[in-house]
C-alpha positions as a printed Julia matrix, in Angstrom:
434×3 Matrix{Float64}:
   0.0     0.0     0.0
   3.02    2.32    0.37
   4.07    1.94   -3.28
   0.81    3.0    -4.92
  -1.39    6.11   -4.52
  -3.54    6.16   -1.35
  -6.84    4.29   -1.63
  -9.79    4.48    0.76
 -10.19    0.66    0.88
  -6.52    0.19    1.68
  -6.69    2.82    4.41
  -9.88    1.31    5.86
  -8.34   -2.16    5.91
  -5.18   -0.87    7.59
  -7.21    0.92   10.27
  -9.34   -2.16   11.01
  -6.4    -4.59   11.1
  -4.34   -2.27   13.31
  -7.26   -1.97   15.74
  -7.54   -5.77   15.96
  -3.8    -6.48   16.24
  -3.04   -3.81   18.85
  -6.52   -3.69   20.42
  -6.26    0.09   20.32
  -8.72    2.74   19.14
  -8.07    4.37   15.77
  -9.14    7.63   14.14
  -9.44    8.64   10.49
  -9.37   12.37    9.77
 -10.77   13.3     6.35
  -9.83   16.77    5.12
  -9.82   18.7     1.87
 -11.38   21.73    0.27
 -15.1    21.96   -0.32
 -16.18   19.5    -2.99
 -13.09   17.29   -2.67
 -15.17   14.22   -1.74
 -14.82   14.02    2.05
 -18.41   12.93    2.7
 -18.25   10.22    0.02
 -14.95    8.97    1.44
 -16.45    8.69    4.93
 -19.44    6.74    3.54
 -17.18    4.31    1.65
 -15.06    3.86    4.76
 -18.13    2.97    6.84
 -19.4     0.58    4.16
 -16.03   -1.16    4.02
 -15.81   -1.52    7.8
 -19.34   -2.93    7.85
 -18.46   -5.49    5.16
 -15.05   -6.55    6.49
 -16.29   -6.97   10.09
 -18.74   -9.75    9.26
 -18.87  -12.45   11.92
 -18.25  -16.14   11.22
 -21.89  -17.01   11.84
 -24.91  -14.9    11.02
 -25.93  -12.84   14.02
 -29.18  -10.91   13.64
 -28.31   -8.38   16.34
 -24.89   -7.58   14.85
 -26.41   -7.3    11.37
 -29.03   -4.92   12.74
 -26.32   -2.72   14.27
 -24.5    -2.6    10.92
 -27.7    -1.63    9.13
 -28.39    1.14   11.63
 -24.86    2.53   11.29
 -25.2     2.64    7.49
 -28.78    3.95    7.51
 -27.77    6.94    9.63
 -26.04    8.34    6.54
 -29.1     9.12    4.37
 -30.81   10.81    7.34
 -27.81   13.01    8.19
 -27.29   13.85    4.52
 -30.93   14.84    4.04
 -30.96   17.16    7.05
 -27.32   18.29    6.96
 -26.26   18.39    3.29
 -27.19   20.66    0.4
 -26.3    21.63   -3.14
 -23.59   24.31   -3.29
 -21.76   25.91   -6.21
 -18.93   23.39   -5.78
 -20.76   20.21   -4.89
 -24.26   18.8    -5.34
 -24.12   16.98   -1.99
 -22.02   19.14    0.3
 -21.99   18.54    4.06
 -23.02   21.71    5.87
 -22.04   20.45    9.31
 -19.08   18.78   10.97
 -19.47   15.14   11.94
 -17.42   12.79   14.11
 -18.72    9.21   14.1
 -17.44    6.51   16.44
 -17.98    2.85   15.53
 -17.54    0.7    18.62
 -16.11   -2.84   18.43
 -15.56   -5.79   20.73
 -12.16   -7.47   20.96
 -12.93   -9.85   18.07
 -13.81   -6.96   15.73
 -17.59   -7.29   16.0
 -19.38   -3.91   15.78
 -21.55   -3.33   18.85
 -22.64    0.3    18.56
 -21.79    3.82   17.58
 -22.07    7.49   18.42
 -22.33   10.65   16.33
 -21.11   14.08   17.4
 -22.22   16.99   15.23
 -21.1    20.62   15.32
 -21.22   23.88   13.39
 -24.43   23.24   11.44
 -24.75   25.97    8.81
 -28.22   26.96    9.96
 -28.08   30.27    8.06
 -28.64   28.17    4.91
 -32.26   27.68    6.01
 -33.13   31.32    5.32
 -30.68   32.28    2.57
 -27.73   31.26    0.45
 -25.87   32.2    -2.75
 -27.66   32.1    -6.09
 -27.48   28.66   -7.69
 -27.38   26.84   -4.34
 -30.11   25.0    -2.43
 -31.19   24.8     1.17
 -30.94   21.46    3.0
 -32.05   18.48    0.87
 -34.89   17.49    3.2
 -37.05   20.48    2.27
 -37.06   19.56   -1.44
 -37.42   15.85   -0.63
 -40.47   16.54    1.52
 -42.19   18.48   -1.27
 -41.27   16.01   -4.03
 -41.81   12.75   -2.13
 -44.94   13.39   -0.05
 -48.34   12.24   -1.28
 -51.06   14.76   -2.13
 -52.84   13.91    1.11
 -49.69   14.42    3.18
 -49.03   17.75    1.49
 -52.61   18.82    2.15
 -52.24   17.99    5.85
 -49.07   20.11    5.97
 -50.7    22.91    3.91
 -47.85   22.56    1.39
 -47.57   22.77   -2.4
 -45.2    20.65   -4.49
 -43.6    23.67   -6.14
 -40.55   24.84   -4.08
 -40.88   28.3    -5.66
 -43.97   28.84   -3.48
 -41.69   29.37   -0.47
 -39.5    32.41    0.04
 -36.82   30.47    1.88
 -36.35   28.13   -1.09
 -36.86   30.39   -4.11
 -34.44   33.13   -3.0
 -31.42   31.31   -4.48
 -33.23   30.48   -7.76
 -32.28   26.78   -7.68
 -35.07   24.27   -7.07
 -34.0    21.0    -8.7
 -30.67   19.34   -9.47
 -30.25   16.78  -12.26
 -28.02   14.54  -10.14
 -30.37   14.51   -7.13
 -33.56   12.37   -7.29
 -35.49   14.09   -4.49
 -38.48   11.74   -4.65
 -36.39    8.57   -4.34
 -34.17   10.14   -1.7
 -37.24   10.9     0.4
 -38.22    7.22    0.25
 -34.69    6.29    1.35
 -34.9     8.73    4.27
 -38.27    7.42    5.49
 -36.94    3.85    5.23
 -33.82    4.82    7.19
 -35.97    6.47    9.87
 -37.89    3.2    10.23
 -34.65    1.18   10.55
 -33.41    3.51   13.27
 -36.61    3.22   15.28
 -38.27    6.59   14.62
 -41.97    6.15   15.36
 -44.8     7.31   13.09
 -45.45   10.15   15.54
 -41.76   11.15   15.44
 -41.81   11.37   11.65
 -45.1    13.27   11.65
 -43.69   15.82   14.12
 -40.5    16.24   12.07
 -42.39   16.9     8.85
 -44.76   19.34   10.61
 -41.77   21.3    11.88
 -40.19   21.38    8.4
 -43.48   22.58    6.89
 -43.78   25.18    9.66
 -40.34   26.56    8.77
 -41.25   26.84    5.08
 -44.48   28.7     5.89
 -42.67   30.87    8.45
 -40.52   32.3     5.66
 -43.67   33.43    3.85
 -44.82   35.68    6.71
 -44.6    39.28    5.53
 -44.61   42.5     7.56
 -45.86   46.0     6.78
 -45.85   49.39    8.45
 -49.18   50.75    9.59
 -48.59   54.26   10.8
 -45.64   53.94   13.17
 -46.36   50.31   14.0
 -45.45   47.02   12.36
 -48.16   44.5    11.55
 -48.31   41.16    9.75
 -49.44   41.57    6.15
 -50.71   37.98    5.78
 -52.08   36.8     9.17
 -53.54   33.67    7.55
 -49.96   32.34    7.14
 -49.27   32.98   10.82
 -52.23   30.76   11.66
 -50.85   27.97    9.47
 -47.4    28.22   11.1
 -48.77   28.26   14.64
 -51.01   25.28   13.85
 -48.07   23.25   12.52
 -45.77   24.2    15.4
 -48.39   23.69   18.09
 -48.69   27.23   19.44
 -51.14   30.16   19.28
 -51.05   32.58   16.36
 -51.42   35.55   18.73
 -48.3    34.49   20.66
 -46.33   33.89   17.45
 -47.33   37.3    16.09
 -46.34   38.97   19.35
 -42.83   37.48   19.47
 -42.23   38.36   15.81
 -43.22   42.01   16.24
 -41.83   42.84   19.69
 -39.05   41.97   22.08
 -39.12   41.82   25.85
 -36.59   43.42   28.21
 -36.42   42.53   31.9
 -35.41   45.36   34.24
 -34.73   45.46   37.95
 -34.7    42.45   40.24
 -36.73   40.75   42.93
 -39.99   42.52   43.7
 -38.94   45.43   41.48
 -38.43   43.25   38.43
 -40.57   44.18   35.45
 -40.87   43.16   31.81
 -41.05   45.79   29.11
 -42.28   44.98   25.59
 -40.63   47.02   22.83
 -42.2    47.03   19.34
 -39.95   46.16   16.39
 -39.74   47.8    12.98
 -40.22   45.79    9.77
 -36.51   44.97    9.32
 -36.17   43.79   12.93
 -39.3    41.66   12.63
 -37.9    40.0     9.51
 -34.63   39.36   11.33
 -36.55   37.83   14.26
 -38.57   35.61   11.89
 -35.38   34.31   10.27
 -33.66   33.81   13.62
 -36.63   31.75   14.8
 -36.53   29.58   11.65
 -32.79   28.92   12.06
 -33.17   28.1    15.74
 -36.03   25.66   15.15
 -34.1    23.82   12.43
 -30.94   23.69   14.54
 -32.85   22.15   17.46
 -34.58   19.68   15.16
 -31.21   18.56   13.78
 -29.76   18.09   17.27
 -32.84   16.11   18.32
 -32.47   13.8    15.3
 -28.81   13.13   16.09
 -29.69   12.42   19.72
 -32.41    9.95   18.65
 -29.93    8.18   16.36
 -27.37    7.99   19.18
 -29.94    6.45   21.51
 -30.51    3.71   18.96
 -26.8     3.17   18.28
 -25.77    3.17   21.95
 -24.02   -0.08   22.88
 -25.47   -2.28   25.61
 -22.15   -4.08   26.16
 -20.52   -3.46   29.54
 -17.14   -4.95   28.58
 -14.07   -3.19   27.24
 -14.47   -1.81   23.75
 -12.37   -0.03   21.16
 -13.54    2.47   18.56
 -12.74    3.63   15.07
 -13.49    7.34   14.81
 -14.22    9.04   11.48
 -13.98   12.83   11.33
 -15.68   14.43    8.31
 -15.18   18.17    8.54
 -16.04   21.22    6.47
 -13.76   22.25    3.64
 -12.25   25.73    3.48
 -14.6    28.16    1.79
 -14.34   31.87    1.1
 -17.37   33.74   -0.22
 -17.86   37.3    -1.39
 -19.54   38.01    1.95
 -18.51   35.79    4.86
 -20.64   35.62    8.0
 -19.45   35.01   11.55
 -20.66   31.44   11.03
 -18.25   31.01    8.08
 -15.5    32.62   10.15
 -15.95   29.9    12.81
 -15.98   27.15   10.18
 -12.72   28.36    8.65
 -11.14   28.68   12.1
 -12.02   25.05   12.75
 -10.26   24.14    9.51
  -7.23   26.21   10.44
  -7.0    24.33   13.75
  -7.25   20.98   11.96
  -4.57   22.04    9.48
  -2.37   23.03   12.41
  -2.84   19.53   13.85
  -1.72   17.97   10.54
   1.34   20.18   10.48
   2.28   19.39   14.08
   1.82   15.61   13.73
   3.37   15.16   10.3
   5.54   17.79    8.71
   6.92   19.56   11.78
   7.47   16.66   14.2
   8.69   14.24   11.53
  11.26   16.64   10.13
  12.48   17.49   13.62
  12.95   13.74   14.2
  15.02   13.47   10.99
  17.29   16.25   12.24
  17.8    14.5    15.61
  18.67   11.19   13.95
  20.88   12.75   11.28
  18.83   11.37    8.4
  19.42   12.98    5.02
  16.23   14.15    3.33
  14.92   16.96    1.21
  13.14   19.42    3.55
   9.47   19.98    2.76
   8.53   23.64    2.89
   5.22   24.39    4.58
   3.32   27.35    5.93
   2.85   27.05    9.68
  -0.6    28.52   10.14
  -0.14   28.93   13.9
   0.2    32.66   13.23
  -3.37   32.68   11.81
  -4.78   30.72   14.76
  -3.01   33.0    17.25
  -4.37   36.09   15.5
  -7.9    34.74   15.9
  -7.68   33.02   19.31
  -4.81   34.85   21.02
  -4.9    37.64   23.57
  -5.6    40.05   22.15
  -7.13   38.21   19.19
 -10.17   38.71   16.97
 -12.47   36.6    19.17
 -11.28   38.28   22.4
 -11.87   41.72   20.89
 -15.35   40.66   19.74
 -16.16   39.48   23.27
 -15.01   42.79   24.73
 -17.19   44.78   22.34
 -20.21   42.59   23.14
 -19.85   43.5    26.83
 -20.11   47.22   26.07
 -23.68   48.26   25.27
 -22.6    51.31   23.24
 -20.42   49.24   20.88
 -21.03   49.41   17.14
 -19.44   47.76   14.11
 -16.99   50.63   13.93
 -16.01   50.11   17.58
 -14.95   46.56   16.76
 -13.12   47.56   13.56
 -11.17   50.29   15.36
 -10.15   47.85   18.13
  -9.06   45.29   15.54
  -6.98   47.9    13.73
  -5.41   49.09   16.97
  -4.38   45.63   18.15
  -3.69   43.73   14.91
  -2.42   46.35   12.48
   1.15   44.97   12.65
   0.1    41.41   11.83
   1.05   40.71    8.19
  -2.04   38.52    7.71
  -4.56   41.11    8.83
  -5.92   43.63    6.35
  -7.65   46.72    7.67
 -10.99   47.91    6.36
  -9.26   51.22    5.65
  -7.16   49.64    2.88
  -9.98   48.12    0.86
 -11.09   49.82   -2.32
 -14.61   48.41   -2.02
 -16.49   51.37   -0.58
 -19.66   49.32   -0.08
 -17.98   47.22    2.6
 -15.4    49.67    3.87
 -17.44   50.55    6.92
 -18.23   47.08    8.19
 -15.52   44.58    7.29
 -11.99   43.36    7.8
 -10.07   40.6     6.04
  -7.88   37.73    7.13
  -5.48   37.16    4.24
  -5.41   33.66    2.78
C-alpha cells in the first residue's frame, strides 16, 4: 500500500487490522477543500468496515447494528447536506462518528457528534445553491394527502426560503427517491410514526414561516398575511397571537426581585424580519440536534465490557465567499485548527525527528498557520476583541473595527478595512489574508 497512490479501501483495511492487532482505538481524519469528496470517502469507509467486520456465523443483532450505522447516513445527509456551487451533496455540518467494536472486531454500537451546522442556509444562500435536501425531498416525495395535511404545495418556488437562491431542482439529485430512502432509514433507526409526523410538521412550519410578511401601519409594524401565521402556529403547536407577538416585539427585563418588570418594545419591519429568520434557524438547529440524539440512543451499545472504537472525522472544507458571515469565520477557524494539527503531527514533528537522527532528506517547505490561529484566538485576538465589544452596550461595528486595527495592524495577515477599495464594505468589514 506504500508503493501506490492512497486508496480508501486500503486505508480502511489498515485501520481495522491495526485496531484488531493492537486492540487500540483508531481515528481517520478526512480533510480537503469543499467538494473534494470528504463525505463520500467517509461513507465508503463505513461501508467497508461494515463489510469486512462480518462475523463467522450470522448474528441478527450484529447485522441490525451494521444496518443502523449505514442507515444513519441518508438521514444526516438529508438534514445536513445541500447543493452548493462546488458540490451537489455538500456537508453543511461537521461530523465525528465513532464505531464501537468488541475485541474480536464485532461492531456493537456507535455514536455521532455533530457541530457547526450551517443553519443560516435555512433562510438564505448564494444564487445557484439550495437549502438542505430534506425540504425539497419533503415536497417532491410526499403524497397529495400528506401535502394537504401540511398545507404545502409541491412547487418549491412557493416558499420564500427556497426560491431566494433560484435553484429548485438538481439533475443529479432524485429528491423523490431520496425521500423514500430517508423514510426507510428512519424506520430502521426506530423513529416512530409520531416522530416522523412531528419532524415533517416542523419542516413545513419553517417553510411557511418564511412566507410571513410584515408591513408598516402608521408607526407600527403588523403582519401583512395573518392567515400564514395561523398555518405556522397550527403546525408548530402554538397560538397565532403568541407567534405574532414574538415576531413584532421583544421583551426586556429590568430590575430584580420585587422590582423586576418586563417591558415589551415594538420592532420595525426589518427587525421583525430578522426575528422571523432567527426563529426559523433556531427551530431547524434544534430539530437537527434532536435527530442526532435519537440516532445515538438507537446506536448506543449495551455491552458493559471493554471496547475499542474507530473514529471518522468528516469536517467542512475551506470556503471563502464574497460576503462571509461570523458562522463562516468559525468554520474556517475550525479548519485552520485541523490544518495546524496535521502540520504538528506530520511535517513539523517528523522533520524534527530526521534532524535528531541525522537522516538525510529533502526538507518539505510548509506554511505554519499557527500565526493565523493565534491572531484569531490569542490575547488580544479577533475573538477576544469581539467578546469585549459585546460587553459594552454602546459598541457598534466601527467600535470593533477600530479595536481590531489598533491591536492587529502589525500582523502581516490582517488587512484593515481602511485599505480596501470596495467602498460598499469599507465601513463594516476586515479581512484575514489567505
